[in-house]
Structure formats: C-alpha cells, structure tokens
C-alpha positions as CSV (number, residue, x, y, z in Angstrom):
1,M,-98.8,-75.4,34.4
2,E,-100.6,-74.4,37.6
3,H,-97.7,-75.5,39.8
4,S,-95.1,-73.6,37.9
5,E,-96.1,-70.1,39.1
6,P,-95.7,-70.7,42.8
7,N,-92.2,-72.1,42.3
8,N,-91.3,-68.9,40.4
9,E,-92.6,-66.7,43.2
10,I,-90.6,-68.7,45.8
11,K,-87.3,-68.6,43.8
12,Q,-87.5,-64.8,43.2
13,P,-87.1,-63.7,46.8
14,E,-84.2,-66.2,47.2
15,A,-82.4,-64.5,44.4
16,E,-83.0,-61.1,45.8
17,E,-81.6,-62.3,49.2
18,I,-78.6,-63.7,47.5
19,I,-78.0,-60.4,45.8
20,Q,-78.5,-58.5,49.1
21,E,-76.1,-60.8,50.9
22,S,-73.3,-60.4,48.3
23,P,-70.2,-58.8,49.8
24,V,-70.2,-56.2,47.1
25,N,-73.5,-54.7,48.0
26,Q,-73.0,-54.8,51.7
27,E,-72.0,-51.5,53.4
28,A,-68.5,-51.5,54.9
29,P,-68.3,-51.3,58.7
30,E,-67.3,-48.0,60.3
31,N,-64.0,-49.3,61.6
32,P,-63.0,-52.0,59.3
33,E,-59.9,-53.9,60.1
34,T,-57.4,-54.0,57.3
35,P,-57.2,-57.6,56.2
36,E,-53.8,-59.0,56.1
37,I,-52.6,-59.7,52.6
38,P,-50.5,-62.8,52.4
39,E,-47.0,-62.1,50.9
40,S,-46.7,-63.5,47.5
41,P,-44.1,-66.2,47.2
42,E,-40.7,-65.0,45.7
43,I,-40.4,-66.0,42.2
44,P,-36.9,-67.2,41.5
45,E,-35.0,-65.3,38.8
46,S,-34.1,-67.0,35.6
47,P,-30.6,-68.1,35.3
48,E,-30.1,-65.6,32.4
49,S,-31.2,-62.6,34.5
50,Q,-29.1,-63.5,37.5
51,E,-25.7,-61.9,37.6
52,S,-23.0,-64.4,37.6
53,P,-20.5,-64.0,40.3
54,E,-17.0,-62.9,39.2
55,S,-14.7,-65.7,39.1
56,P,-11.4,-66.3,37.6
57,D,-12.9,-68.7,35.2
58,S,-15.4,-66.2,33.7
59,S,-14.4,-64.6,30.3
60,V,-15.8,-62.1,27.8
61,D,-16.6,-63.0,24.3
62,P,-13.4,-62.6,22.3
63,A,-15.3,-60.8,19.5
64,D,-16.7,-58.2,21.9
65,E,-13.3,-57.7,23.5
66,E,-11.7,-57.1,20.1
67,T,-14.5,-54.6,19.2
68,I,-13.8,-52.6,22.4
69,I,-10.1,-52.5,21.7
70,E,-10.7,-51.3,18.2
71,E,-13.1,-48.6,19.4
72,K,-10.5,-47.3,21.9
73,A,-7.8,-47.3,19.2
74,R,-10.1,-45.4,16.9
75,R,-10.9,-42.8,19.5
76,K,-7.2,-42.4,20.3
77,R,-6.4,-41.9,16.6
78,E,-9.2,-39.3,16.3
79,R,-7.8,-37.4,19.3
80,R,-4.3,-37.5,17.8
81,S,-5.6,-36.5,14.4
82,R,-7.6,-33.6,15.8
83,A,-4.6,-32.4,17.8
84,W,-2.3,-32.6,14.8
85,F,-4.9,-30.8,12.6
86,I,-5.1,-27.9,15.2
87,A,-1.3,-27.7,15.5
88,K,-0.9,-27.8,11.7
89,Y,-3.6,-25.2,11.3
90,V,-1.9,-22.8,13.8
91,L,1.5,-23.4,12.3
92,V,0.3,-22.7,8.7
93,N,-1.2,-19.4,9.7
94,V,1.8,-18.4,11.9
95,C,4.1,-19.0,8.9
96,R,1.7,-17.1,6.7
97,A,1.7,-14.2,9.2
98,V,5.5,-14.2,9.4
99,L,5.9,-14.1,5.7
100,A,3.3,-11.4,5.3
101,F,4.9,-9.2,7.9
102,T,8.3,-9.7,6.4
103,F,7.2,-8.8,2.9
104,L,5.2,-5.7,4.1
105,F,8.0,-4.5,6.3
106,S,10.6,-5.0,3.6
107,A,8.3,-3.1,1.1
108,F,7.9,-0.3,3.6
109,T,11.6,0.2,4.1
110,K,12.1,0.3,0.3
111,A,9.3,2.8,-0.3
112,N,10.5,4.8,2.7
113,D,14.0,5.1,1.4
114,P,14.0,4.7,-2.4
115,V,17.3,6.5,-2.8
116,G,19.0,4.1,-0.5
117,L,17.5,1.2,-2.5
118,V,18.9,2.6,-5.7
119,I,22.3,3.0,-4.1
120,K,22.2,-0.7,-3.1
121,L,21.1,-1.7,-6.6
122,R,24.0,0.3,-8.0
123,D,26.3,-1.8,-5.8
124,Y,24.9,-5.0,-7.3
125,A,25.2,-3.6,-10.8
126,G,28.8,-2.6,-10.1
127,A,29.6,-6.1,-8.8
128,L,28.2,-7.5,-12.0
129,G,30.3,-5.1,-14.1
130,M,27.3,-3.0,-15.2
131,T,28.7,0.3,-14.1
132,A,27.3,2.2,-17.0
133,I,23.7,1.9,-16.0
134,P,22.4,5.4,-15.0
135,D,20.6,5.8,-11.7
136,Y,17.3,6.8,-13.1
137,L,17.0,3.4,-14.8
138,L,17.6,1.7,-11.4
139,Y,14.4,3.3,-10.1
140,V,12.4,0.9,-12.4
141,P,13.5,-2.3,-10.6
142,A,13.3,-0.5,-7.3
143,I,9.7,0.4,-7.6
144,L,8.8,-3.0,-9.1
145,L,10.4,-4.8,-6.2
146,T,8.5,-2.6,-3.8
147,I,5.2,-3.3,-5.5
148,I,5.8,-7.1,-5.7
149,E,6.6,-7.3,-2.0
150,T,3.6,-5.1,-1.1
151,V,1.2,-7.3,-3.1
152,L,2.6,-10.6,-1.8
153,G,2.5,-9.3,1.8
154,I,-1.1,-8.0,1.7
155,Y,-2.4,-11.0,-0.2
156,L,-0.9,-13.4,2.3
157,F,-2.2,-11.3,5.2
158,V,-5.8,-11.1,4.1
159,G,-6.0,-14.5,2.5
160,V,-7.1,-13.9,-1.1
161,K,-9.3,-16.0,-3.3
162,R,-6.5,-17.9,-5.0
163,R,-4.5,-18.8,-1.9
164,R,-2.5,-21.5,-3.6
165,R,-1.3,-19.3,-6.4
166,V,-0.2,-16.5,-4.0
167,A,1.6,-19.0,-1.8
168,A,3.3,-20.5,-4.9
169,L,4.4,-17.0,-6.1
170,A,5.8,-16.3,-2.6
171,T,7.8,-19.5,-2.8
172,L,9.1,-18.6,-6.2
173,F,10.1,-15.1,-5.0
174,M,11.9,-16.6,-2.0
175,M,13.7,-19.1,-4.2
176,V,15.1,-16.2,-6.3
177,M,16.0,-14.2,-3.2
178,T,17.7,-17.2,-1.6
179,A,19.8,-17.8,-4.8
180,V,20.9,-14.2,-4.7
181,T,21.9,-14.4,-1.0
182,I,23.9,-17.6,-1.7
183,W,25.8,-15.6,-4.3
184,I,26.5,-12.7,-2.0
185,A,27.4,-15.0,0.9
186,V,30.0,-16.8,-1.3
187,K,31.3,-13.9,-3.4
188,N,30.7,-11.1,-0.9
189,P,30.2,-8.4,-3.5
190,V,28.3,-6.1,-1.1
191,S,28.6,-5.7,2.7
192,D,24.9,-6.4,3.3
193,C,22.0,-7.4,1.0
194,G,19.9,-4.3,1.8
195,C,16.7,-6.4,2.3
196,F,15.4,-4.0,5.0
197,G,17.4,-0.9,4.0
198,D,19.0,0.8,7.0
199,A,16.2,-0.2,9.4
200,V,17.6,-3.7,10.0
201,I,21.2,-4.4,8.8
202,L,22.1,-8.1,8.5
203,S,25.4,-9.7,7.4
204,N,25.4,-11.8,4.3
205,N,25.4,-15.1,6.3
206,Q,22.6,-13.9,8.5
207,T,20.6,-12.9,5.4
208,L,21.1,-16.4,3.9
209,V,19.8,-18.1,7.1
210,K,16.9,-15.8,7.1
211,N,15.9,-16.5,3.5
212,I,16.3,-20.3,4.0
213,I,13.8,-20.1,6.9
214,L,11.4,-18.0,4.9
215,L,11.6,-20.3,1.9
216,A,10.8,-23.3,4.1
217,M,7.8,-21.4,5.4
218,A,6.6,-20.5,1.9
219,V,6.9,-24.2,0.8
220,F,5.0,-25.3,3.9
221,I,2.0,-22.9,3.4
222,T,1.9,-23.8,-0.3
223,A,1.5,-27.4,0.5
224,N,-1.2,-26.5,3.0
225,H,-2.8,-23.5,1.4
226,K,-6.4,-24.5,2.2
227,M,-5.7,-24.0,5.9
228,M,-5.1,-20.3,5.5
229,F,-8.2,-18.6,6.8
230,R,-9.5,-15.4,5.2
231,L,-9.8,-12.1,7.0
232,I,-12.2,-10.6,4.5
233,H,-14.6,-12.0,2.0
234,R,-13.0,-13.5,-1.1
235,D,-14.7,-11.0,-3.4
236,W,-13.6,-8.0,-1.4
237,N,-9.8,-8.3,-1.8
238,W,-9.6,-5.2,-4.0
239,I,-10.9,-3.1,-1.1
240,V,-7.6,-3.7,0.7
241,T,-5.2,-4.4,-2.1
242,I,-5.8,-1.2,-4.1
243,P,-5.3,1.3,-1.2
244,V,-2.2,-0.5,0.0
245,V,-0.5,-0.7,-3.4
246,V,-1.4,2.9,-4.2
247,G,-0.1,4.0,-0.8
248,A,3.2,2.2,-1.4
249,V,3.7,3.8,-4.8
250,A,2.7,7.2,-3.3
251,L,5.2,6.8,-0.4
252,F,7.9,5.7,-2.8
253,S,7.3,8.8,-5.0
254,Y,7.2,11.2,-2.0
255,C,10.4,9.9,-0.4
256,T,12.2,10.0,-3.8
257,Y,11.8,13.8,-3.9
258,M,11.7,14.6,-0.2
259,L,13.3,12.7,2.6
260,P,12.3,9.4,4.3
261,I,9.3,9.9,6.6
262,V,11.0,7.5,9.1
263,D,14.7,8.1,9.2
264,F,16.6,4.8,10.0
265,L,19.9,6.4,9.0
266,P,22.7,7.0,11.5
267,F,22.4,10.7,10.8
268,A,18.8,11.1,11.8
269,E,17.4,14.2,13.3
270,G,18.1,14.4,17.0
271,T,21.4,12.5,16.8
272,D,24.2,13.9,18.9
273,L,27.3,13.4,16.7
274,R,29.6,14.1,19.6
275,Q,28.4,10.9,21.2
276,T,28.3,8.7,18.1
277,V,31.3,9.7,16.0
278,K,34.7,8.4,16.9
279,T,37.7,10.4,15.7
280,G,41.5,9.9,15.5
281,D,43.0,6.5,16.4
282,A,39.6,5.2,17.5
283,L,38.2,5.8,14.1
284,D,41.2,4.2,12.3
285,M,40.9,1.1,14.4
286,N,37.1,0.8,13.9
287,Y,36.9,0.1,10.2
288,K,38.9,-1.6,7.4
289,V,39.5,0.2,4.1
290,S,39.3,-1.7,0.9
291,I,39.7,-0.5,-2.7
292,V,37.4,-2.2,-5.1
293,Y,38.3,-3.0,-8.7
294,T,36.5,-5.0,-11.4
295,N,37.3,-6.4,-14.8
296,G,33.7,-6.9,-15.8
297,T,33.5,-10.4,-14.4
298,D,35.4,-10.6,-11.2
299,T,35.8,-8.2,-8.3
300,L,39.2,-7.4,-6.7
301,L,39.6,-6.0,-3.2
302,L,42.9,-4.3,-2.3
303,A,44.2,-2.6,0.8
304,P,45.4,1.0,0.6
305,E,49.0,-0.1,1.0
306,D,48.8,-2.6,-1.9
307,D,50.0,-1.8,-5.4
308,D,47.5,-0.7,-8.0
309,P,46.5,-3.4,-10.5
310,D,46.9,-3.2,-14.2
311,S,44.7,-0.3,-15.3
312,T,44.1,-1.8,-18.7
313,V,42.4,-4.8,-17.1
314,W,41.0,-3.6,-13.8
315,K,38.7,-0.6,-13.4
316,Y,38.3,1.3,-10.2
317,V,34.8,1.0,-8.6
318,E,34.8,2.4,-5.1
319,T,36.6,2.7,-1.8
320,R,34.8,0.6,0.8
321,N,35.0,1.1,4.5
322,E,34.1,-2.1,6.4
323,L,33.3,-1.7,10.0
324,L,35.0,-4.0,12.4
325,E,32.4,-3.4,15.2
326,D,28.6,-3.2,15.1
327,R,27.4,-2.2,11.7
328,L,24.7,0.0,13.2
329,D,27.4,2.4,14.4
330,A,27.8,3.7,10.9
331,T,28.5,7.3,12.1
332,T,31.9,6.2,13.2
333,Q,32.9,6.5,9.5
334,F,32.2,10.3,9.5
335,Y,35.1,12.4,8.6
336,V,35.5,15.8,6.8
337,V,38.7,17.3,5.3
338,D,39.1,20.9,4.0
339,Q,40.3,21.9,0.6
340,D,43.9,21.7,1.9
341,G,43.4,18.1,3.0
342,D,43.4,18.8,6.8
343,D,40.9,16.9,9.0
344,I,38.3,19.3,10.3
345,T,35.9,16.7,11.7
346,I,36.6,17.8,15.3
347,D,36.1,21.4,14.4
348,L,32.7,20.7,13.0
349,L,31.6,18.6,16.0
350,E,33.0,20.9,18.6
351,N,31.5,24.0,17.1
352,E,29.2,25.8,19.6
353,G,26.1,27.2,18.0
354,Y,24.4,26.7,14.7
355,A,26.1,25.3,11.6
356,F,24.5,24.9,8.2
357,V,26.0,21.9,6.3
358,V,25.3,21.4,2.6
359,T,25.8,17.8,1.5
360,V,26.7,17.0,-2.1
361,P,27.3,13.3,-2.7
362,D,27.8,13.8,-6.4
363,L,29.2,17.1,-7.4
364,K,29.2,16.3,-11.1
365,Q,25.4,15.7,-11.1
366,T,24.5,18.7,-9.0
367,A,22.4,21.3,-10.8
368,V,24.2,24.7,-11.2
369,E,20.8,26.4,-10.7
370,I,21.0,25.7,-7.0
371,S,24.1,27.8,-6.6
372,G,22.3,31.1,-6.2
373,Y,20.5,29.8,-3.1
374,L,23.8,28.3,-1.7
375,N,25.7,31.6,-2.2
376,D,23.0,33.5,-0.4
377,L,23.0,31.0,2.4
378,Y,26.7,31.3,2.8
379,E,26.5,35.1,2.9
380,Y,23.6,34.8,5.5
381,C,25.8,32.6,7.7
382,N,28.7,35.0,7.6
383,R,26.4,38.0,8.5
384,F,25.0,36.3,11.6
385,G,28.0,34.3,12.7
386,Y,26.9,30.8,11.7
387,Q,29.2,28.2,10.4
388,F,28.8,27.0,6.8
389,Y,30.2,23.8,5.5
390,F,29.9,22.6,1.8
391,I,30.8,18.9,2.0
392,A,31.1,17.1,-1.4
393,N,32.5,13.8,-2.4
394,A,36.1,13.4,-3.1
395,A,35.9,14.6,-6.7
396,D,38.7,15.4,-9.0
397,E,40.2,18.8,-9.1
398,D,38.7,19.6,-12.5
399,T,35.2,19.0,-11.2
400,K,35.8,21.3,-8.2
401,H,37.3,24.1,-10.3
402,A,34.4,23.8,-12.8
403,W,31.9,24.2,-10.0
404,I,33.6,27.2,-8.5
405,R,33.9,28.8,-12.0
406,D,30.2,28.2,-13.0
407,T,28.7,29.1,-9.6
408,A,31.0,31.9,-8.4
409,A,31.2,30.1,-5.1
410,Q,33.1,31.9,-2.3
411,Y,32.8,29.1,0.2
412,P,35.5,26.4,0.5
413,I,34.7,22.9,-0.7
414,C,35.2,20.3,2.0
415,E,35.4,16.6,1.2
416,S,34.1,13.3,2.6
417,D,33.2,9.8,1.4
418,D,30.2,9.8,-0.9
419,R,28.5,7.0,1.0
420,T,28.8,8.9,4.2
421,I,27.3,12.0,2.5
422,W,24.4,10.0,1.2
423,Q,23.7,8.8,4.7
424,M,23.7,12.3,6.0
425,V,20.9,13.6,3.7
426,R,19.3,11.4,1.1
427,D,19.5,14.0,-1.7
428,N,21.9,15.7,-4.0
429,P,22.3,18.4,-2.6
430,G,20.9,18.2,0.8
431,L,20.9,20.7,3.8
432,M,21.5,19.9,7.4
433,L,21.3,22.2,10.5
434,I,23.5,21.2,13.4
435,D,23.5,22.8,16.8
436,S,26.5,22.2,19.0
437,G,27.1,18.8,17.4
438,K,23.4,17.7,17.4
439,I,21.4,17.3,14.2
440,I,18.4,19.6,14.5
441,K,16.8,19.6,11.0
442,K,17.4,18.1,7.5
443,W,16.0,19.3,4.1
444,S,15.9,17.9,0.6
445,R,16.8,20.1,-2.4
446,I,13.2,20.9,-3.2
447,G,12.4,21.5,0.5
448,F,15.1,24.0,1.3
449,P,13.6,26.6,3.6
450,I,12.9,30.2,2.6
451,I,15.1,32.4,4.8
452,D,14.5,36.1,5.2
453,Y,17.9,37.5,4.1
454,K,17.2,41.0,5.5
455,K,15.7,39.8,8.7
456,E,17.6,40.8,11.8
457,L,19.0,38.0,14.0
458,Q,16.5,37.0,16.6
459,P,17.0,34.3,19.3
460,D,14.0,32.3,18.2
461,Y,14.3,32.9,14.4
462,I,16.1,29.6,13.8
463,Q,13.4,27.7,15.7
464,Q,10.8,29.4,13.5
465,L,12.8,28.3,10.5
466,I,12.9,24.7,11.7
467,L,9.1,24.7,12.1
468,S,8.4,26.5,8.9
469,K,6.7,24.7,6.1
470,R,7.5,27.3,3.5
471,Y,9.9,25.8,0.9
472,A,12.1,27.6,-1.6
473,A,10.3,26.2,-4.7
474,K,11.8,26.9,-8.1
475,P,13.4,29.3,-8.7
476,L,15.4,28.7,-5.6
477,R,15.9,32.0,-3.9
478,F,16.0,33.9,-0.6
479,D,13.3,36.5,0.2
480,Q,15.1,39.8,-0.5
C-alpha cells in the first residue's frame, strides 16, 4: 500500500504531458503550410450507371416503345378532336346567327310593309282558287307570320333556355317554307315568293335554293343545340323577347294605317321617274304580259293575242306583267292613260313644276267620304296652276260613273295597272307630290296634309306643306 502512492504521482504528470503534447491542444503556427491532401482514388462507376455507347445492336424495350407510340397517337387525336370541336362550335353559332338574322330581317320587311304582304297572300290565295277571301282576313295570317319569324329570330339570337326546342321549331318552320317554295318553283303561281317583301326580290328558283340552305342550317344546329352559347342569362329571356315582339306588332299596326317607315318600293320618295321609267317601244320590250285565269284548281296563263277560254270553266284573275330584265327595275311598268284611252305617261313625267297625284288601286273599295277633300284639292291645284292626276285601276265603266255621280268629281279619272298603283302609295287612296318628274312626298289617306285653301301662293309654301305634321284627320277637309 505504501508503494502505490508514488506510482500514482509519477503517472499523473505523464498523463498531463500527453494531453499537452496532443496536436489538438497545440497552438497553430503563425504561417502554417497547407498540408497536401492526397487525391482520393477514382471509384469506378457501376455498370448500371454508365451510359452505354450507342451502337447498332442496342434496342429499346418493345413495351416502352409501344407506350410512346400510343401516347403520341393519343395526343394527336386530342389535338384533332380539339380542332374539330372549335370548328364545329364556330360553325353552329355562325349558322345560328345566319338563321336569326334571316328571320328577323324577314319579319321586319313584313311588319314594315303589311299591305304588300297582304297583296302577296292574296296572290297565293288566288292561285289556290280562294279568290273570295276578303283582304281584312288576310291580315290575320300576315301578323301571325310576322310574330312567328320575330320570336324565332330573337330566340335564336339570344340563345334561350330551351335551345333544342327553338332549333326544332326553326327546322319545322323551314320545312314548311321549303315545301311552299318547291310548289311555286314547279307551278310558278306567283312571280316571287315575297319572303323579304320588296327589299330583296328573288326568283322562285333562287328562293328554293335559299330555303334548302337555311333548312340544312336549322337541322345542323338542332343536332348540336348545346353548342349555342347564350348572350343573356337563361332566366332573362323575357327582357329581350317582350319588347321585340311588342315592337314588331306596333310597327305592323303603324305601317298598316300609315306608310312604310323604310320605303323599299320603286316609287320611293326621292326617285326621279324620268331616269327610271321607260316609255314607248322600250317599255313594250321590257316586260311580258300574261292574262291569268283559274278554274279553282289549275291556273291558266294566256298572252293578250290568245283567244279567251271558256268563261263557264275559267275565271279571270289578273293581268300580270313579267319583267324580262332586272326585277328591281319595277318602275319600267309605269304607265297612265286618260279617260279617252290615250297614253299620258310622258305628259306626267315631263311636267315642269308640282303635280299632285291621287292613287286609287281599288275604286270600288274607296270611301266616298274622302271625295270632299279630293274635290277641294283639285280646285286648289287649278287655282295655283298645279297639275292634278286621279289615277285609278282599270275599273269598269259602271264603277267610274258611280264614283263621279256619288262624289260630284270634276276631275278626269286616269287609269293604270292596280299593282303599279299599289307600288306608288301603299294605301287606298294615297297622295303623291311630284316635282318635275321627281317624287317629293307621299301621304296615306289618314295622313293627308291640311292645306290652307285661301292661302295665297308663296314660293316656299309647298316646302312648308311637305314638312308639316298636321294631318287632315276625320272629317277630311281643307282649312277654309
């Protein structure tokens, strides 16, 4: 036990020296040299991680290659499908826009000129042998047709809640119209269908082609009705529908009693008849005259030089003038003859100054109450040196004598074709003011201007009359 203590004392300093001499506890020299670190030997890459050099003998796994090919084909199909969807989407809405515009424009032309629409319906009724239908009954299908086209047009345009039903109704409507145009293209009962009134006049064959194209469009959008986008919320359709339909009915009613707000007729205000009317031989060569008869089922067309058919079987319908040139040049049919049968067309056109022309397409249906106004107008024209023409349809002599007897008319009754007179002013009777062959103003029978009968002639009085909004409401009279 005594010898153990010295040994411990001797070993303790040695341990302390070892700790002091350890490299960790030694202070680093001021300028130590950076020891060179031997480069670690390169570890060779495993054969799996090494890229195998390309060689003709190397090949891809057949399963992976098939997957890549299938992915490329799938992406190609997706691109084609997306392109076809976009093209189909655009085509559906283009067809929808074309149909909507066609319906709305057709409805506007009908509401703008209801009298012309009734005249066209009368032609259809006559071709079917229904000549006894009065004109006021024809206004019923006229306004219904206007409303149907308006509703279909606005529904297709805005994209209503039930798009499929609307597209199907448009298809059904076009099927009926196409069937009608096939009939008129084959039988030729009328010169034109009257689809767009006098705004756009098409031949029967052109109308048939047009309706076939529109029918194909209607079928296409019916099959793809879900692609029609909506312009307004599906619950707000009434906000657009009601004002448009009410506006169409209001326009129809206004133009029935007044005149078309947009005059597509060949005798529109501002037309220079000296430039548009052909006379003499040029007029005779410009159109073909046909006399129309019917037996209730079939229609018979005869030339003026042909013999009259059996009156017990065939009934006279009308005398039709078919233009041999552009149908839009309808004023070439204009002619006027006096009570002696002499052609006075050139006299009317070449007249210098103002001329008041009263147009009466149906003398039998003209109210006698209007005669007082017309007699005063005739006297007014004589006082101030204006020309006055009373142009009626080629009525029988008994009708003309009855009018003169009942109205005490002092003016001569000139004659013209009733269709031409209807084109001059869409009313019975109507009033037209012509200045040196140029149409200045037109009035309907309830819009005849109030003329100061005792007013002295002034250079600007006629201009004041043209701009005046004072109408000779019932009873029709002059200010005296």
